[in-house]
Structures are given as C-alpha cells and as structure tokens.
N, C-alpha and C positions, 0 to 999 in steps of 0.2 A: 541366409538372407535375413536382414534386420526387418522386424515387423513392428511398426509403430501404429497402434490402433486407437481409435476413438470409440469408446463404449458409451451408449446412451441407454439407460435402464430406468425402471420404475421402482426398484426395491433394493438398490445397492447399499445405501446408507441406513444406519439406524438412527432414529431421532427420539430422544427421551426427555421427559421432565425430571428434574432432580430437586433436591431440597434447596437449591439456590433460590427458588421462588419465595422462600421465607425471608430473604434478605432485602429489606426496603432501603432506599437511599437515606443517608444520614440527614436528620432534620436540621435545616439551617434557615436563617432569615434571608440570605441571599441565594441566588440560583447557583449553588455549587453543591452538586450531588455526587455521592460516592455509592457504588454498587459492588457488593462483595459477596463471596460465597465461601464454602468450606476449603476451596483451593485457590491458588493464585489465578487471576484472570487479567489478561492484557487486552487492551482495545486495539483493533486493527482497521475498522471501517465505520463510517457513519452515513446514514441516508435520511433526508428530510421527507416527511409525508405531510399531507394537509392537516393531520391531527396530532403530530408529534415527531418523534425521532426513533430511528431503528439503528441499533449498534450490533456489530459483529466483533467477536473477540476470540481469544484462545484460552482455554482452561487447561492447567497442568495438573493432571490427576495422579495422585500417589496410590498405586495399587499394592497394598501391603501383602496381599495373598501371593501375587506373582513377584513381589519385591522389585517393582519397576515403576517408572513414571511414564505416562503417555499424554498426548495432547489431543484435545477435542475442540472443535469449533462450538461457540455458543452464540445465540442470537437473543436479543430482548428488545422490547419496545416500550417507550414512555409516552405520556401525553406532553403537551407543551409546557407543563409545569414541572416535569421531571419525575412524575410518579409512574411506576411501571404499570402498563396495561396488558402486556404479554410478558410474563416472567421468563427468566432464563430457560431456554431449551437447548439441550446438548445435541450436536450433530457429530456422532462418534466416528472415529476413523481417521482423523487428521486435522489439519489447520484450516482456518478461514481467514483470508487476507483482504477480501474486497466484497462489497455488497452494492447492488443497484436495484432500484425499484422497477418493476414492469408496470406501465401505466396504460390504462384504457381511458383516454381523455384525461380528465382531472382525477380519476379514481385510480388507486393502486390495486392492481389485480394479482400481485405477487412480487417475489424478489428472486434475484439470482446471486448466489455467492460462489466464490472460487478460492481455492487454496491448494494445498498439496497433502499427500499421504506419504509417509516415510516408513519403509519396512526394513528392519535391521536384523541381520543374521550374522552374529559374531563368529559362527563356525564356517562361514563361506571362505574357501581357500583363496579367492581373488579379492584383494583389497578393494578394488573398484566396485565390487558387488556386495560388500558387507552392508552398505546402506543404499537402498534403491528408493528414489523419489519419483512420484507420479503426480501429475496435475489431477485435481478432482474438483467437481463443482456440483451444485444442486439448484434446482428451481423449487421455491417454496410458495405455498399459497399465502393469503393474507394472515392466516393463523399459524404460519411457520410449519405447516405440514408439508412433507416432501411430495412433490408431484412428478419429479423427473431428476435423474442424476446423469452425470457424464464424467468420463475420466480419459486422460491421455497417458498411455503407458507403453513401455517397450515389452512386447510379449514374445520376444525371441526365446525359444525353448533352450534351457541350459541342461545338458546331459548330467545325469547323476553319477557320482563315483561308482566304479573306478574308471568310467569312460569320460571323465571330466575333460573338457576341452578348454584349456586356459586362455584361448583367444576370444571366447565369447564373453563380452562385457555388455551389460545393459545400459542403455541411455537413460539419463535422469531428466525429469521434467518438473517444473514448478509453475503454478498459476499465480498471477500477481495483480491484475487489474481488469475491470469490466466496464463496458458502456453498453447501453441499450438504446437503440434507435426508436424513433417515433412509431415505426411499423412493427416493433417488437423484436426485431433482429438483434442478436446478442454478439458483441465483439469481445474476445478474451485475449489478453496479452500474457504471454508466458515466456519462460526461458528453458532452453535445453542444454545439457552438457553431453558432448559427444562421447561415444563409447570407445575410449582409448584406455590403455593400461594405466597411465598416469592421470586418471580422471580428476583427481583432486585439484590438479592445476590445468585441466583442460579448459578451453574457451567456453564461456557461457554465452549463448547466442539467443536472440529473441525469435519468437514465432507468434503468429496470429491465428485465431480460430474464429470463424463466423458461423453462428448457428441461426437457422430460420426460427421464426416465431413459434413453430410447433416443436422445436428442439432438434430437428434433423440437421445434419451437417450441410452447410452451404459450401464453404471452402476453407482450406488451411494454407498458410504460407510460412516458410522458414527463411531466415536471412543469415547468410554466411558472412562473418565479419573478417574473414581472411586471417585467422589466427588471433585476432583481438578478442577481448572479453567484455561483456556489457553488464550493467546493473540498471534495471528498468525502474521508472518512476511508479508510484502507487496509483496513478490515474492514467486513463486513456480516453480520447475524445473522438467521436464520430460526428462528422458534419458534412452534409452535401456530398456524400460519396468519398470523403477523404478521412483518413485515420491518422491521428497525431498523438505522440507521447514524447517524453523526455527520457534520456538515458545517459549514464556515465559510460565512457569507453576507455579501456586501458590496454596497454600493450602487453602487460604481464598478468597472467591468470593466477589463481591462488590468492596470495596477498594482493589486495586491490590498491595498487600504487600507480603514480603518474597517470592520472585520469583526466579526461576532458569532457565537456558537455556536448551532447548531440541531440538533435531534434529530428527523429525519423518521421516522415510524412509520406503516406502512400495512398494511392487510389485503391478502390475495391479490387482485391485479388491480384495485386500488382507488385512489382519490385519497387524499390525506392525511386520516386521521381525527384525527391529532394531529401538531402541528408545534411542539414546545416550543422556545423561544428564550431566550438569556441575553445581555445586553449590547447589545440592539438600540437602546436609548435613550441610549447613551453612545458616546464616541469613543475607540477603541482598536483594537489588533490582537489578535484572538482566532482561533486556528486549531487546532481539534481534529484530532489526527493519527491516533488509534487508539481503538477502543471494544471492550470485551470483556464477556462475560457474567460475572456474579458466580458464585462456586462453587456457590451455590444459586440456580437461575434465578428463584426467587420474589423474590429481592432485586434483580432488575433488572440494570443495567449500570454500568460505570465507564468514564470517558473521560480521556485524557491529551492534552496539546497544549502550545501555546506562547501566552503572553500578553505583550503589551508595551503600555505607555501611549502609545508613539509609533506612529503609524500606518504607519511603514515597517518595523515589526517589530524594530528595533534595541533593544538592552538588554533582550532577552527573558528571561522566566522560565518555568519549567515549571508548568503548572496541572493539577489533578486535580479531577474532579467525579463524583458518582454520578447515575444516572438511574433513575427508578422503572420498574417492569415495563411500564407503559403508555406509556413514552417521555417522561414529564414530568421535566424537570430538577429535581433537588433543590438549589436555590440555596444552602442552608445548608451543603452539603457541599463547596463550593469551597475549595480549598487551593492555595497558591502556594509554589514552592521556588526558591531561588537555588543555582546549581551549585557555588559555592565550598565550601559546607559541607552543602548540600542540606537544611538545617533549614527548618522551616516559617516562612514570612514573615508578620509582622504587618502589614507595609506591602507590598502587591503590586508597588509601583512602585520598590522598592529592587532594584537589579540591579548587582552587581559584575562579573559575567561575562556573556557572551553564551550563553544556554542555550536548548535546544530539547527539548520533550517529544516522543518518537518512537513509543513502543510500550508496551503494558500487558498484564499477565496477571493473572488471579485466582489465589488460592492456596487450598489445601484448608482452611486455618484461617479462611477467611472474609475474608481481607485481599486486598491487591493489591500487585504490584511494578511500578513505573514504570521505564522505561528511556529515557534521554535523553542529550544531549551537553552538555558545558560547555566553553567556550573560554577558555583562559588561556595566556599566553606564546605566542600565535599557533598553538596546537595545540588540537584538540578531544579531550576525554577522555570515555570512557563513564561515565555516572552511573546507579546503581541506587538506588531509594528504595522501601523497604518501608513500607506504611501498613496500618493495620487498617481494618475496615469503615467506621469513622467518619472516616478520613483522617488519623488521628494517626500520626506517624512512629514506626516500630519500629526501623529501622536504615537507614543509608545507606552506600553503597560507591562508590568511584571508581577506575577503571582507566585508566591512560594509558601511552603509550610514544612511540616515534618516529612521527610522522605524526598523522593524525586518525583517531579511532575513533568511528563513528556507528552506533548500533544500528538495525536494521530491524524485528526481531521478537523477542519474548521469550515463552517458554512454560514452564509448570510441568510436570515429568515426573511419571509415576505414582508415583515414589519420593519426590516432594517436592523434588527438585532443580530448579534453574532453568537453562534453556538459552537463550543469547542469540546471535542471528545479526546480523551487521552487516558494515560495510565499513571496511577500513583503507586510508587513502590516504597515500602517502609520495611527495612530489614530485608527479608527474603520473601515478603508477601506483597502481591500486586492486586490492586483493585482498579475498576474502571471509574472515571469521573466524567461528568458533564458540567460545563460551566457556561453560563450565558451572560453576555454583557450587552449594553446598549451600543449604538453606533459609534460612540466615543470611547469604547473599551472599558466603561465603568460597569461594575457588577450590577446585575439586575436583582430586584427583590423576587 
C-alpha cells in the first residue's frame, strides 16, 4: 500500500551561515544591486516587508570532496536601499521556490518557504526510482532561524535486493507556491507524479496542503487530471475561503507541448467548483507563469506567461489576461507583446525575438506591470510592460547588460515604486539582482 506522509518536525533541516555574508551588493548610483557569493545563486522568490525586501534563492554548491554538486536554498534580507540587513543564510537539503511572510498585524512574525528535495541513487535498478523528489518547507522566525519544518514524501518501503520488487515505484512531489491567510493559515500548492514505470512521462498533477497557524495539518486535496499533465504558476491566492492559481495543461506528459491556460478555483477542502480554460481546442504552447490579485480584489486577477504558435515554445511572445473574481477567464482581455519594442501585437504569431513572460504585479492606479525577458544578440534582457486595467500599453522599458537578466518577481511598494528581483547569468555564474524603478519604470537613485 502506498504511504504518502506529511512530516512536521522541529529539527529536520540544517541552517547555516556561510561566507556569502561578505558579499555586499555592487555600489551603483541607481538602485540596481547585485548579490553574489562563492557559488552560483538564482533568485526564486521575493517578499516585501515594512523595512525592506526578503529574497529566497537557490545556491549550486560544488562539493570537491565528494565530487558532486548539490542545491541549497538561501535567504537574505535588505533594507529599502538594497543594503543587506540579514546576510545569506543557507537552508541545506534542497531547493527553495517560494516565500511568504507571516504577519501579526503590521508586523512580520516570520516566513514560510517551500521547495523540494531530490535524492539521487544511480545504482537503483528501477529507472523511476533513481531520482526521488519530495516537497519540503520550513517556517523561519524574523531572523531566519528555523522554528518548524514539513515535508511531503512517499514512504512506501522498498525491499532490498535480492527480494527487490520491481513494481514498487515511489511517487514524486514538488512544492511550488505559498499563500498565508490573515489568520496565519498556510496554503501550499504542489505537484505530484504518479508512481508508474514510465514515470518520466507520467502526468504531473496538482495538490493543495492547508496548515493551521500552529503548523498542524488541516487538510490536503489532490486533483486527478484524467491523464493530462499540468505546470503550476509560481503564485497562489487565498481570499474569502477560495483558492486560485494558474496552470498550463497539456495532453502529453514529458515534453510539454500543445498546452492551454487553466485557472483552477476551489473552495476550502473542495473539488474544483470552477476550472476555466483557454486554448483547449487549438494547437499551441500556452504557459501562464504568474498570477496576481488586482489592486481592488473585486476586479479579480491578472496573469502573465508565454505564448507560441509552435508547440516546442520557440519564437515565444509575452501574453497577458485578466480573470474574474470567480476564476473565469476574460477571453477578450488577452494581449500579446513582442520583446523587441514590447508594443501590443495585432498578430500574436509575429515574433522577432524569443520572449518569456515571468512575473506580474498590480498597481495602485488599477493597472498592472508585466516583467519578462527578451532575447537578442544571444543575451536576455529584462522587459517591463505597464498596462492599464483593460490591457492597453501605458509604457515599456527594457534593461540589459552583460549576460542574461531574467526576472523572478515584481512588486509595487507602498510608495508606488516597483521592485524587481531576478537572476543575472554571465558565463556559467549566476547572481541575484534587485532593481527599483519609479512608477513610470525609470531607474531610482
């Protein structure tokens, strides 16, 4: 019998300080800061606090003794001017993909991070069990000390040789997005891959976990996509008893081709009451990457992602759409942008550069700012596109330099500025960047 277990512990992860703390952001006259360490670090999440910004990322550590490379989550905090106030701390044992603050009124009382842990055993006789993935997460106090951890893993016992039972395959789990309700309840979005022999092409299906404020399990729910496979957005939203996110759905697992947009919306501990889709009856590559609440929750959500007429995702363009408060896609809101000039496309299949929609934020004036990347001359540049509530372009900005600049998250600050977090990759070395602009997309001092 398969045993899928949730473990909540108080000493599962190790958290360490490393010499990353000695790496200050590059001095600049404008608010464009780079944070680097002895190893490559990619940004995966951003959270605003009253006194600054908290970033979670992944560090790729080269272990020369064991002749291997492993991944650890890292967390750091800056003040509002970009200077580190809590230097990089390593959370060993796997990745970190998303971070959310736990608030007690206006004060931040801690953070929740989620990601996954991958254990590789090249001697495993079953191909499906060579690499086993588990969801993992941690609750941190304001100083990034771990107070609680949790993991979702398949604990089905696998007999040792020579009694090996080749039918026992372990299910894979990953953690992707978090939201924290006002009462401290935590909602986690993840993906599972069923335990079948051809697991590499098995459907990836979403599941939700709800934890009480004290860390105990409230409920879990899994969603059968009837053989289809999904790719979840990096954000999930809880509001008034309803949970909403964005996902790409495809008929074919493995290589992600012929995909369409879906907006799952569920009530607490429920099956889908609404599952709005777009593009299901046509052939294309549609991958929503991020979803945000409108500045007024009554106006629902907005989504950004990548569209391509080719099913391998090449010659991609950035797309934008709005979603009603009940999770229904507003098809007339769809807009497409090419990264060369980021103007609105009248033909969505025109693509001069390779573009990706990565992140989105609402703005106090009722509009949205899209963050993406545009590739030209073998480099990826950061692209910002401001649209009004109807999707009309207000302004566009493009920032580029040596290497590739790919955004992970964008947020509007209480003052109306924009803070963008992402990864700069030069050669094979990656660093985290924070960039701040004013409300018009112009770099701040």
